[in-house]
Each structure stands twice: as structure tokens, then as C-alpha cells.
C-alpha positions as CSV (number, residue, x, y, z in Angstrom):
1,M,36.4,-89.8,-103.6
2,L,33.4,-87.9,-104.9
3,F,35.6,-85.8,-107.2
4,A,37.0,-88.9,-108.8
5,L,33.5,-90.3,-109.4
6,I,32.2,-87.2,-111.2
7,Y,35.5,-86.1,-112.9
8,D,34.9,-87.7,-116.3
9,S,31.2,-86.6,-116.4
10,A,32.2,-83.1,-115.4
11,L,34.7,-82.9,-118.3
12,A,32.6,-84.8,-120.9
13,L,31.2,-81.8,-122.6
14,G,34.6,-80.1,-122.8
15,E,36.1,-83.2,-124.2
16,R,33.5,-83.4,-127.0
17,R,33.9,-79.7,-127.7
18,G,37.5,-79.8,-128.6
19,M,39.6,-80.9,-125.6
20,A,40.0,-84.5,-126.9
21,A,41.3,-83.1,-130.2
22,R,43.7,-80.8,-128.3
23,R,45.0,-83.7,-126.2
24,R,45.6,-85.8,-129.4
25,E,47.4,-82.9,-131.1
26,A,49.6,-82.1,-128.1
27,L,50.7,-85.7,-127.6
28,R,51.1,-86.8,-131.2
29,S,54.8,-85.9,-131.5
30,L,56.0,-87.6,-128.3
31,R,58.7,-90.2,-128.6
32,G,60.7,-92.4,-126.2
33,R,60.0,-92.6,-122.5
34,V,57.2,-90.3,-121.2
35,L,56.0,-89.4,-117.7
36,E,52.5,-88.1,-117.3
37,V,52.1,-86.3,-113.9
38,G,48.7,-86.1,-112.3
39,A,47.2,-88.4,-114.9
40,G,43.8,-88.3,-113.2
41,T,41.4,-90.9,-114.6
42,G,43.4,-91.4,-117.8
43,L,41.8,-89.0,-120.3
44,N,45.1,-88.7,-122.1
45,L,45.6,-92.4,-122.6
46,P,43.8,-92.9,-125.9
47,H,45.8,-90.1,-127.4
48,Y,49.3,-91.3,-126.9
49,P,51.1,-92.6,-130.1
50,D,51.9,-96.3,-130.3
51,G,55.3,-97.4,-129.2
52,L,55.8,-95.1,-126.3
53,E,56.8,-96.2,-122.8
54,V,54.4,-94.2,-120.6
55,V,54.7,-94.0,-116.9
56,L,51.7,-92.4,-115.0
57,T,51.6,-90.7,-111.6
58,E,48.5,-89.8,-109.7
59,P,48.6,-88.8,-106.0
60,D,44.8,-89.0,-105.3
61,A,44.0,-92.6,-104.3
62,A,40.5,-92.5,-105.7
63,M,41.6,-91.1,-109.1
64,A,44.5,-93.6,-109.2
65,R,42.0,-96.5,-108.8
66,R,40.1,-95.3,-111.8
67,L,43.3,-94.7,-113.7
68,R,44.7,-98.2,-113.1
69,R,41.6,-99.7,-114.7
70,R,42.3,-97.7,-117.9
71,A,46.1,-97.9,-117.9
72,G,46.4,-101.6,-118.7
73,A,50.0,-102.6,-118.3
74,R,51.3,-99.0,-117.9
75,P,52.7,-98.4,-114.5
76,V,50.7,-96.0,-112.2
77,I,52.7,-94.5,-109.3
78,G,51.0,-92.8,-106.4
79,A,53.2,-89.7,-106.3
80,G,52.6,-86.0,-106.5
81,A,54.5,-83.7,-109.0
82,E,56.4,-82.0,-106.1
83,A,58.3,-85.2,-105.2
84,L,58.7,-87.6,-108.1
85,P,60.3,-91.0,-107.3
86,F,62.5,-91.1,-110.4
87,E,66.2,-90.6,-111.1
88,D,67.5,-87.4,-112.7
89,G,67.1,-87.3,-116.4
90,S,64.8,-90.3,-116.6
91,F,62.3,-89.1,-119.3
92,D,62.4,-87.8,-122.8
93,A,59.1,-85.9,-122.1
94,V,56.8,-85.0,-119.3
95,V,53.1,-84.4,-119.8
96,S,51.0,-82.1,-117.7
97,T,47.3,-81.5,-118.5
98,M,45.3,-79.5,-116.0
99,V,47.7,-80.4,-113.2
100,L,49.9,-77.4,-112.3
101,C,46.9,-75.5,-111.0
102,T,46.2,-78.1,-108.3
103,V,49.7,-79.0,-106.9
104,A,50.3,-77.5,-103.5
105,D,53.7,-76.1,-104.4
106,P,53.9,-75.3,-108.2
107,A,57.5,-74.1,-108.0
108,A,58.6,-77.4,-106.4
109,A,56.7,-79.3,-109.0
110,I,58.4,-77.4,-111.8
111,R,61.8,-78.1,-110.3
112,E,60.9,-81.8,-110.2
113,L,59.7,-81.8,-113.8
114,R,63.0,-80.2,-114.9
115,R,65.0,-82.6,-112.8
116,V,63.5,-85.8,-114.4
117,L,63.8,-84.6,-118.0
118,R,66.7,-85.8,-120.0
119,P,68.9,-83.2,-121.6
120,G,66.9,-81.9,-124.6
121,G,63.7,-83.2,-123.1
122,R,60.5,-81.2,-122.9
123,L,57.4,-80.6,-120.9
124,V,54.2,-80.8,-123.0
125,F,51.3,-79.1,-121.3
126,I,47.7,-78.1,-121.6
127,E,46.8,-75.9,-118.6
128,H,44.0,-73.5,-117.8
129,V,45.3,-70.2,-116.5
130,R,44.6,-66.7,-115.3
131,S,42.7,-64.9,-118.0
132,G,44.2,-62.1,-120.0
133,S,40.9,-60.3,-119.8
134,H,40.9,-58.0,-116.8
135,R,37.2,-58.6,-116.3
136,L,37.4,-62.4,-116.2
137,A,40.7,-62.3,-114.2
138,R,38.8,-60.2,-111.5
139,W,36.1,-62.9,-111.4
140,Q,38.7,-65.6,-111.2
141,D,40.3,-63.8,-108.2
142,R,36.9,-63.2,-106.5
143,L,35.8,-66.9,-106.9
144,A,39.3,-68.5,-106.5
145,T,38.6,-69.7,-102.9
146,P,35.2,-71.3,-103.4
147,W,36.3,-72.8,-106.7
148,R,39.3,-74.3,-105.0
149,A,37.1,-75.9,-102.4
150,V,34.8,-77.6,-105.0
151,A,37.4,-78.4,-107.6
152,A,40.0,-80.4,-105.7
153,G,42.3,-77.5,-105.0
154,C,42.3,-76.0,-108.5
155,R,43.6,-72.4,-108.6
156,C,41.5,-70.9,-111.4
157,N,43.6,-67.7,-111.4
158,Q,47.1,-69.2,-111.6
159,P,49.6,-67.5,-113.9
160,T,51.1,-70.8,-115.0
161,L,53.3,-69.5,-117.9
162,E,55.0,-67.0,-115.6
163,L,55.6,-69.8,-113.0
164,L,57.2,-72.0,-115.7
165,R,59.5,-69.1,-116.8
166,A,60.4,-68.3,-113.2
167,G,61.3,-72.0,-112.8
168,G,63.9,-71.8,-115.5
169,M,61.9,-73.1,-118.5
170,T,61.8,-71.7,-122.0
171,V,58.2,-71.7,-123.0
172,T,56.5,-71.9,-126.4
173,A,52.7,-71.7,-126.0
174,G,49.5,-70.6,-127.7
175,E,46.2,-69.6,-126.1
176,A,42.9,-71.4,-126.6
177,R,39.5,-71.6,-124.9
178,W,38.2,-74.6,-123.1
179,R,34.8,-74.8,-124.7
180,G,32.0,-76.5,-122.7
181,M,33.6,-75.6,-119.3
182,P,32.9,-72.8,-116.8
183,A,34.3,-69.4,-117.8
184,L,36.6,-69.5,-114.8
185,V,38.7,-72.3,-116.3
186,A,38.1,-71.6,-120.0
187,P,41.4,-69.7,-120.7
188,L,44.0,-72.3,-121.8
189,V,47.6,-72.4,-122.7
190,I,48.9,-75.2,-124.8
191,G,52.5,-75.8,-125.6
192,E,55.9,-77.0,-124.4
193,A,58.6,-75.9,-122.1
194,R,62.3,-76.8,-122.1
195,P,64.8,-76.4,-119.3
């Protein structure tokens, strides 16, 4: 409950220092029916192009309450990424922003994301990841347990791109830095993955 209350405030500086623009850029080419997993409080909502059918999932009840207020008529489903209540091939695209680090079983989540994508569909993602800098990666490893405790289960040292590839996805991604956020979660990957 407390995490949901402070979430937008905690991310506000990062949003102003470039994350909002990254969200807009990542989402601008979406078409058709879109699923956003772990939609949180709805920070992506203003950045979706007009004319999309967007379905939102959020497993945390407190976050989902805040999300529903922002979502308007868009459906909000209380489901985690590891067990999505949708038919195979239901979506043209799936969106994941800062989600794969928090799911309990990332491999199961990736299988589900692949399952609900239509043939030719794509996963569009912005995720923070394990740093390519050995020094920062060591700090991420050292502080992973306390960070996870204060950041709603977030694994600051997760090798997300490797997990996507191991899950049978072809990944195209670039690296960036999440300005205005703690160094532990500053390394970003932004891109798309296709089954």
C-alpha cells in the first residue's frame, strides 16, 4: 500500500529527466490491440497513440486502484505477468516497462508474453538491468537484497536481455541511463522482442 502511495513521487524526477520522453518514443509505433503488463499507476497511459485498444494488468491491489482512476474506460485486470487470463495470440503487442525485474518467475512471465502475442507480434520494453560496468554490477549484487525489500521485489541486478533470449525471443535493444534515479537502477535497455 505504501509503495503505491509513493510510487509516482519516487519516479517524478526520472520522468522529468527523460523517462516520459522514452515512454512516448517506445509506444508511438504501436497499432492494434495492446496489452500492458504490470501497468503500475498508469505512467504510460498519456503516451499511447490514439486509436489503440489497450488492456492493462496490475497484480498489486493498491497500484490497481490508482491505475483504475487514470485508465478511464480501459480495462484493468488484476493479474500478474506469469499467469495472464487471455487466449493465445490475443494481442498485436505487449508492453512492459520496469516490470520484468519484479515478477516472481521471469521465465514464466516471458513464456506468457510470447503466448498471448499474435504471430508477428512484439514485446515493447523499457527495463532497468544489471549494469555492464563491473563496478556498478558488484554494487547491484551487494545491495540486491535490501533493494528488493524496499522496492516491491525489484531485482536491480537482473540480466533481462539474457532472460528474454533464453525465453526464445529475438531482441533488438539499445542501452540508456535512467537519469534522476538511484545508480542501482539507472542502467536501462529499451527495445523490442519478437518470438
